[in-house]
C-alpha positions as CSV (number, residue, x, y, z in Angstrom):
1,M,0.0,0.0,0.0
2,G,1.5,3.3,-1.1
3,G,1.8,6.4,1.1
4,G,-1.2,8.2,-0.4
5,E,-3.4,5.1,-0.1
6,A,-2.4,4.4,3.4
7,R,-3.2,8.0,4.3
8,D,-6.6,7.7,2.7
9,V,-7.4,4.4,4.6
10,R,-6.3,6.1,7.9
11,Q,-8.5,9.1,7.2
12,A,-11.5,7.0,6.3
13,L,-11.1,5.0,9.6
14,L,-10.8,8.2,11.5
15,R,-14.0,9.6,10.0
16,A,-15.8,6.4,10.8
17,A,-14.6,6.3,14.4
18,L,-15.6,9.9,14.8
19,S,-19.0,9.2,13.3
20,F,-19.6,6.3,15.8
21,A,-18.5,8.5,18.7
22,A,-21.0,11.1,17.5
23,R,-23.7,8.4,18.0
24,G,-22.5,8.0,21.6
25,W,-20.6,4.7,20.8
26,H,-17.4,4.3,22.7
27,V,-14.5,3.3,20.4
28,F,-10.9,2.1,20.8
29,P,-8.2,1.0,18.5
30,C,-7.9,-2.6,17.4
31,V,-4.9,-4.1,15.6
32,I,-4.5,-3.3,11.9
33,G,-6.3,-5.9,9.9
34,G,-7.3,-7.8,13.0
35,K,-9.8,-8.0,15.9
36,E,-7.6,-7.8,19.0
37,P,-7.2,-4.6,21.0
38,A,-4.2,-2.7,19.8
39,L,-3.0,-0.8,22.8
40,R,-1.5,-2.0,26.1
41,D,-4.2,-0.5,28.3
42,S,-7.4,-2.4,28.8
43,W,-9.9,-1.6,26.0
44,R,-12.6,-1.3,28.7
45,H,-10.9,1.6,30.3
46,I,-9.8,3.5,27.1
47,A,-13.0,3.2,24.9
48,T,-14.1,6.7,24.4
49,T,-16.3,9.3,22.6
50,D,-13.7,12.0,23.0
51,P,-12.9,13.4,19.5
52,A,-9.4,14.6,20.6
53,R,-8.4,11.1,21.8
54,I,-9.8,9.6,18.7
55,H,-7.9,12.0,16.5
56,R,-4.6,11.2,18.3
57,W,-5.1,7.4,17.8
58,W,-6.2,7.3,14.2
59,S,-3.9,10.1,13.1
60,R,-1.0,7.8,13.8
61,L,-2.0,4.4,12.3
62,P,-5.0,2.9,10.4
63,Y,-6.3,1.0,13.4
64,N,-9.4,-1.1,13.0
65,I,-12.3,0.2,15.2
66,G,-13.5,-1.5,18.3
67,I,-16.9,-0.6,19.7
68,S,-17.4,-1.3,23.4
69,C,-21.0,-2.4,23.8
70,G,-21.6,-1.7,27.5
71,P,-20.9,2.1,27.7
72,S,-22.4,2.5,24.3
73,C,-25.7,1.1,25.6
74,L,-25.7,-1.5,22.7
75,V,-26.6,-5.1,22.3
76,I,-25.3,-6.5,19.1
77,L,-26.4,-9.8,17.5
78,D,-23.5,-11.2,15.5
79,L,-25.1,-13.4,12.7
80,D,-22.2,-15.5,11.6
81,M,-21.5,-17.7,8.7
82,P,-20.8,-21.5,8.8
83,G,-17.3,-22.6,9.3
84,H,-16.9,-20.4,12.5
85,R,-18.2,-23.0,14.9
86,E,-16.7,-26.2,16.2
87,H,-19.9,-27.6,17.6
88,A,-23.4,-26.4,16.8
89,P,-26.3,-27.0,19.2
90,T,-28.6,-30.0,18.2
91,D,-31.6,-27.7,17.6
92,M,-31.9,-25.7,14.4
93,T,-28.9,-27.4,12.9
94,A,-30.4,-26.9,9.4
95,A,-29.6,-23.2,9.7
96,V,-27.5,-22.1,6.7
97,N,-26.1,-19.0,8.5
98,G,-26.8,-16.8,11.5
99,A,-29.4,-14.7,9.6
100,D,-31.2,-17.9,8.7
101,A,-31.1,-19.1,12.3
102,L,-32.6,-15.7,13.4
103,A,-35.3,-16.0,10.8
104,G,-36.1,-19.5,12.3
105,L,-36.4,-18.1,15.7
106,C,-38.7,-15.3,14.4
107,R,-41.0,-17.9,12.9
108,K,-41.0,-20.0,16.1
109,Q,-41.9,-16.9,18.1
110,G,-44.4,-15.5,15.6
111,Q,-42.4,-12.2,15.4
112,P,-41.2,-10.2,12.4
113,F,-37.5,-10.2,11.5
114,P,-35.9,-7.1,13.1
115,F,-34.7,-5.5,9.9
116,D,-35.2,-1.9,10.9
117,T,-32.1,-1.3,12.9
118,F,-28.4,-0.3,12.3
119,T,-26.8,-3.2,10.4
120,A,-23.2,-3.8,9.4
121,R,-22.0,-6.6,7.0
122,T,-18.9,-8.4,8.1
123,P,-16.1,-9.5,5.9
124,S,-17.2,-13.2,6.2
125,G,-20.6,-12.3,4.7
126,G,-22.4,-12.2,8.1
127,F,-24.2,-9.3,9.7
128,H,-24.1,-7.3,13.0
129,L,-27.5,-6.1,14.1
130,Y,-27.2,-3.2,16.5
131,F,-29.8,-2.6,19.2
132,T,-30.2,-0.2,22.1
133,A,-29.8,-2.2,25.3
134,P,-32.8,-2.8,27.7
135,S,-32.6,-1.7,31.4
136,E,-31.8,-5.3,32.5
137,R,-28.3,-6.6,32.0
138,I,-27.8,-8.7,28.9
139,R,-25.0,-11.2,29.0
140,N,-22.5,-12.1,26.3
141,S,-23.0,-15.6,24.7
142,A,-21.8,-17.6,21.7
143,G,-24.2,-19.8,20.0
144,K,-26.6,-20.1,23.0
145,L,-29.4,-18.1,21.5
146,A,-29.3,-20.2,18.3
147,P,-26.6,-21.7,16.1
148,L,-24.3,-19.1,14.4
149,I,-25.7,-16.2,16.6
150,D,-23.4,-14.5,19.1
151,V,-24.6,-11.9,21.6
152,R,-22.3,-8.9,22.4
153,A,-23.4,-6.7,25.3
154,T,-21.9,-5.4,28.5
155,G,-18.3,-6.5,28.7
156,G,-18.1,-7.3,25.0
157,Y,-17.1,-5.5,21.8
158,V,-17.5,-5.8,18.1
159,I,-15.4,-4.5,15.1
160,G,-17.0,-1.4,13.6
161,P,-17.7,-0.7,9.9
162,G,-14.7,0.7,8.0
163,S,-12.4,-1.8,9.6
164,R,-10.6,-4.3,7.4
165,I,-9.7,-8.0,7.6
166,G,-7.3,-8.6,4.8
167,A,-8.7,-7.1,1.6
168,L,-12.3,-7.2,2.9
169,S,-14.0,-4.5,5.0
170,Y,-16.9,-4.2,7.5
171,T,-19.5,-2.1,5.7
172,I,-22.7,-0.3,6.8
173,A,-25.7,-2.2,5.3
174,S,-28.4,0.0,7.0
175,P,-27.4,3.3,8.6
176,V,-30.7,3.9,10.5
177,P,-30.4,4.4,14.3
178,P,-30.3,1.2,16.4
179,A,-33.8,0.1,17.4
180,P,-34.6,-1.1,21.0
181,L,-33.8,-4.7,21.4
182,P,-37.1,-6.6,20.9
183,R,-38.4,-7.8,24.2
184,W,-38.9,-11.3,23.0
185,I,-35.2,-11.5,22.0
186,S,-34.0,-10.2,25.4
187,E,-36.2,-12.9,27.1
188,L,-34.8,-15.6,24.9
189,I,-31.3,-14.5,25.7
190,A,-32.0,-14.6,29.4
191,S,-33.5,-18.1,29.2
192,S,-30.8,-19.5,26.9
193,V,-27.9,-18.4,29.1
194,P,-28.9,-19.5,32.7
195,E,-27.4,-18.0,35.7
196,P,-25.2,-19.0,37.4
197,A,-24.8,-22.4,35.6
198,L,-22.4,-22.7,32.7
199,T,-24.2,-24.2,29.8
200,G,-21.9,-26.7,28.1
201,V,-19.1,-26.5,30.6
202,L,-18.4,-29.9,32.2
203,A,-21.6,-31.2,30.5
204,R,-19.6,-34.3,29.6
205,P,-17.6,-36.3,32.3
206,V,-14.0,-35.2,32.8
207,V,-12.0,-38.4,32.6
208,H,-8.8,-39.2,34.6
209,A,-9.8,-36.7,37.3
210,S,-10.9,-37.1,40.9
211,A,-14.3,-35.8,42.1
212,W,-12.6,-33.2,44.2
213,A,-10.6,-31.9,41.2
214,V,-13.7,-31.7,38.9
215,T,-15.5,-29.8,41.7
216,A,-12.6,-27.3,41.9
217,L,-12.7,-26.9,38.1
218,R,-16.4,-26.2,38.2
219,G,-16.0,-23.7,41.0
220,E,-13.2,-21.8,39.4
221,A,-15.1,-21.6,36.0
222,L,-18.2,-20.2,37.9
223,L,-16.0,-17.6,39.6
224,V,-14.6,-16.5,36.2
225,A,-18.0,-16.5,34.5
226,N,-19.6,-14.2,37.1
227,A,-16.6,-11.9,37.8
228,P,-17.5,-8.3,37.9
229,E,-16.2,-5.9,35.3
230,G,-12.8,-4.7,36.1
231,T,-11.8,-8.0,37.8
232,R,-12.4,-10.5,35.1
233,N,-8.9,-10.8,33.6
234,D,-7.4,-11.0,37.1
235,T,-9.9,-13.6,38.2
236,L,-9.2,-15.7,35.0
237,N,-5.5,-15.5,35.7
238,R,-5.8,-16.7,39.2
239,A,-8.2,-19.5,38.2
240,A,-5.8,-20.6,35.5
241,F,-2.9,-20.6,37.9
242,R,-4.8,-22.7,40.6
243,L,-6.1,-25.1,38.0
244,G,-2.7,-25.3,36.4
245,Q,-1.3,-26.6,39.7
246,L,-3.8,-29.5,39.5
247,V,-2.8,-30.1,35.9
248,G,0.9,-30.1,36.9
249,A,0.0,-32.7,39.6
250,D,-1.8,-34.9,37.0
251,L,-5.1,-34.3,38.8
252,L,-6.8,-32.7,35.8
253,P,-6.3,-32.9,32.1
254,A,-5.1,-29.6,30.6
255,R,-7.6,-29.7,27.7
256,A,-10.6,-29.8,30.2
257,V,-9.2,-26.8,32.0
258,T,-8.6,-24.7,28.9
259,H,-12.1,-25.6,27.6
260,A,-13.9,-24.8,30.8
261,L,-12.0,-21.5,31.4
262,G,-12.5,-20.5,27.8
263,Q,-16.3,-20.9,28.0
264,A,-16.4,-19.1,31.3
265,A,-14.3,-16.2,30.0
266,A,-16.6,-15.8,27.0
267,R,-19.6,-15.7,29.4
268,A,-17.8,-13.0,31.4
269,G,-17.3,-11.0,28.2
270,L,-13.5,-11.4,27.6
271,S,-12.4,-11.6,24.0
272,E,-11.2,-15.0,22.8
273,A,-7.7,-13.7,22.1
274,E,-7.4,-11.9,25.5
275,A,-8.8,-15.0,27.4
276,S,-6.5,-17.4,25.5
277,R,-3.4,-15.4,26.5
278,T,-4.4,-15.2,30.1
279,I,-5.3,-18.9,30.4
280,R,-2.0,-20.0,28.8
281,S,0.1,-17.7,31.0
282,G,-1.7,-18.6,34.3
283,M,-1.6,-22.4,33.5
284,I,2.1,-22.3,32.6
285,A,2.8,-20.6,35.9
286,G,0.6,-23.1,37.8
287,T,2.1,-26.2,36.3
288,R,5.5,-25.1,37.4
289,S,4.2,-25.1,41.0
290,P,2.1,-28.3,41.1
291,R,0.1,-29.4,44.1
292,R,1.8,-32.2,46.0
293,K,0.0,-35.5,45.9
294,R,-0.2,-36.5,49.5
295,C,-3.7,-37.8,50.5
296,T,-4.1,-40.8,48.2
297,G,-4.7,-44.4,48.6
298,A,-6.5,-46.1,51.5
299,G,-6.8,-44.8,55.1
300,P,-8.5,-41.9,56.9
301,N,-7.1,-39.2,54.6
302,A,-8.1,-41.0,51.3
303,G,-9.9,-38.7,48.8
304,R,-8.9,-35.5,50.5
305,P,-7.4,-32.7,48.3
306,P,-3.6,-32.6,47.8
307,C,-1.6,-30.0,49.7
308,L,-0.8,-26.6,48.2
309,P,2.8,-25.4,48.3
310,R,3.6,-22.1,49.9
311,T,3.6,-20.3,46.6
312,R,1.8,-17.0,45.9
313,L,0.6,-15.9,42.5
314,G,2.6,-12.9,41.6
């Protein structure tokens, strides 16, 4: 990309970011050509509507645009395309894409498709439907409302129009203001993501693990899923460290831990990239300080949890 073209791209992204801020949407820089936050500071803390800060950021580099849903009072339905899910729920598996899945929900509920709202088309060919958030808290979820439909709300973010992934861009398909989230959708979201249970986490048995270790895994996952904003990454790091100690002692399989904590982090609203980094870092540290196997075999102490070395999480 030549100097003039790069400048034009940067200016276009700056204009887009400023236009979103003018709508009251809090924006922050994401990596060029990607979806991860670009700056060292937490995206939750730096997302802003301040034109001066936005000018400073996008005058330097052609960052992609992150839109923080919570402070923007937005709930966004991400209607995905096939190929982005490892496992789809057993119901509505005939859905061709997220829009088809949402149309199926509308038919089942006897409701019109919510066309009349701000809509963006994604580089994969999917759609983001933007709605104003209701008074009650809406939780983030992935594939719980229906196959190929993710929900982004408080604690979550999306990539805004104008941003690019490779040669393809996020574009505005409908520029109308966001409509209120239909009540029937908010009720379905609430019922599809029960609180405080973690749908899908530990739904199948964890083999080669004691009952105590599985209970510890479930407890740590619940702590992460329900961590308040501002404590989520630290809670995830501590959980990964403690469970990593069990992995290091051969009391839990690493794959079960990463799966459970990844699901819990998504429920809490952490991005997949951020959660993966934290889980990996915490587990590596934990496995280097494994719990000692002491209370095993027969006798009065059989089945009790192993001892924890005198090690603190730095």
